[in-house]
C-alpha angles and dihedrals in degrees: 000000000000121000117219122217105225093186110100131168120236118258112271093252091057092047089066120095114270092249092060092045089052091049092051092049089051090072094057128099116241089256093052088043091056092044090049090053090057094060099074143347092252094052088044091058091048092049091055091066104129096217090063090068096050089078094053089054094046093048091061094049099047099163099059143037106249121224110208117232108257095237095052136068119224090255094050089049093052093048095046093061097033124153094015096072092100089073096067091035093062092043098190122074128170130189139230092224106148112277102331105048121178138250120222133193111208128199142150115255110207089190092071099017093237138125106233138176125196131194116259109223135180133206114211094208123204109312125214126217118246134190119232106210090203090059113010092184092063121107113233128171127180120254124204108146125196103229119192145137117269095235096176091095134356120238089210129031122166116180143138093284093057094046092049094048098045118118106287094189087078105075098195107078091205091063099048124106108235113221113226126209101206094177120102087221130066118303112282129222094189131088121303148099112315128196137185132183127224135185121244138215123232116255112234110260092210093065095041119114135166088266095053113108101235139143128253097035124235092257088073124063114244134149089210131043130174135209110266100196135058136174091219093043088249094299092131112093085219086081089061132069121262094193137027090250088060094049124107114225092187101055139034136168137233128204118206130186145156124248122194141161123258131193091212094051121042115226125017125333117216121215145152096037118181137164125220125197117215126199137179135213127242104258093231093063094061099031112102118232130184087261094043105032096159097059113115148080113304140187117222134199109237096174108219091018092056123217124345133185123234139176114233113201139179102206121200093213107026123197122244113283117260108270097250091046088052088053091056092048093049094046090055093048088050102040105009090232130053137089123199088266105032152336126325118215130166124229109284116270134179094191121113122233091257090048092051091051091049088053092051091048091053093049091053102040110030119071089187090063101037102085133198115264091212085093093058089046089053089049089052090055096047096037092218116117091189092060095068116128110257095218107045118198113261120234130205114272120253110265103166103076091183086076086070100056138094132016133321114203132178126203123189115245088185124024149185136234092277104043108019131204116289095035130112113260097185140350129198101196094198129013092181130085094299092057099040119117101173146315108252118246097178118103096247097061101011113169092009117136111234118203139180116269143158127229127211120236136172143165120258112296090031092281123156095005116191141163126239138191118278141155123236113215114206099209095164140319090278100039134049135170134201126210108209098204104196090047095044089226134130119207128188136224126200129195117245116221099222094184087064089069103038099064121094114204 
């Protein structure tokens, strides 16, 4: 008979002081922390330390320092909103609503313990007409939009009420539709617009083509895309993940419908149901860098269509130009003039080639001559060209020529009946020497680099879309203008400071 020695030493990890074990566990993801807690009772106890979960909450709300609700631990808070923390983490969400779309800013509100998202809206304000001395026939209106969140009602609200009142007949929490109470008052049982949120699965990239109904579209960078159509209106749970590994963290869906009372049918009648797919952008594609200073979320002036939001990107490996845009570019290279629909002519100039080169040299090399564009921005706000300061502030000359290289492209995040959301609005194929038209010497855009570009146009209903010649005016890193040559019109774009809307006081 063998005798068994029951005295065993603890594993080396558990022999460490508790403080060191806690420090080691603080480097784990939440999935690894849960898995570690299942290995032994001792590690389970260590993994329950509340401070370990504060990091998981904070990582999903990167732009603000979260204050925990008084009645919850950090662990309880993280579990309550799991797996929906990816919504505030990604901040920006845009919809596939027909033509117009919608842009949301998502955040966690500790005051009501809810994940919320509000629509970002812009007011064009009353424009004033301006005269461009370089081309007096051009139509120019000022653009100083008022950009804010529509705080009247959230578009997304995930809270304890919604989690508790979701469909319990579906056992898998990932496949439930979360009912959302979007009213700032108590939940209503009467008629009104109702909404629910559901998770989505990624659509395989290897079977995605330009004809596949997906969101976001291929014009926008994204590692994850989801199907945007369904014969069952996404009622089948097969459209939703059954495990975390199957869950998209870059897309989700919302179902909206109307409920109203009827004398013929007791109870509530449901009508007008629709499903919207929402997507986000990788933060690196809209975050400006010294080499890509124009990347970002921008607000554009679209005249009769009002303000629209767009993503301006400077891709390292740009896709081929759309076919009609390529025609315009080739026509200009061949003839120096035409678009696919008409003639291409630059703004009038009396300067000789030597004089123009001299102007460009001065703009690059003389800090005394390259003036601040804040003055033209102030002019745009006042609408009075005679009110410009006579002695503008000088700025440092551009020394990093890599900033002026590659492509700038803009894709609409919201749209209009002519050019809908998800479509290109303009492309400057090369902002470097090959694309340079001139450096502005006139007061309105003095010192601004003006490069060749193409603008996207279409008839109502996105019919007969085409590209035409335009000039992109690089006023500053926060302000751009586009001269639509055949129309003789200049429109403006202004950067949106997203961080301004993500912080909760």
